N, C-alpha and C positions, 0 to 999 in steps of 0.2 A: 872305341871306348872314350878316348879323350874328348872327342866331339860331342858325345852325349853329356859328359860332365860340364863341358863349356856351355852347351845349350841350356842345361838345367840352371846353371849358375846365372847365365844371362837373363833367363825368364825371371828368376827370383829378383834380380836387380831391377828389371823393368817393373814388376809388380810393386815392389817396395817404393820405387820412385813415384809411381802413380798414386799410391796411397798417401804418401808424404805430401805431394802437390795438392791433393784435394784437402787436406787439413790446412795447409797454408792459404788456400783460397778462402776457406771459411773464416780464418783468423783475419785476413785482409778485409773481408766483407764487414766484419764487426768493427774494425778500426775505421773503415771508410764511412760507415754510418755515423760513428761517434764524431769523426773529424768534420764531416759535412754539416752536421746539426750544430756543432760548436762554432764553426766558422760563421755559419749563417747568423747565429745569435750574437756573436761577437761584432760582426760588421754592422748588424742592425743597431747595435748599441753605439756606433759611431767610432769604433776603434779602427786604427790603421790595418790594412790587409796583412802586411808582414808580421805585425805584432800579433794579430789573431792566429796566424799560421803557427808561429812559435809557441804560443800559449796552447793552442788546441793539439798541436803535436805532442808536447809534454804531457798534457792531460790525458789524452787518448792512449799514448804509449804506456803510461803508468797503469791506466785502467786495464789495458790489454794484458800487461804483464801480471797484475794481481789476479786477473780471472784465470790465466794459465796456471798460476801457482795454486789457486783453489781447486782447479780441476786435476792437479797433480801432473800436469804436462811439463812443468818447468821446476827444476829443483833449485 
């Protein structure tokens, strides 16, 4: 009986982790697109690479968080 309970619990954990990881991949994809576009535009404007990385990281992180708040995924 204990083995069956453990097996069901284990399967639930695996399914939950798989769903959670797929959501994380989608969020990272949106961030990556934002960051790549921002960095390309910033370096084309003649700004130093590290300055562009900091600026784009701040901008895209803020955008990602505001999108998550609007979707109700982040309180």
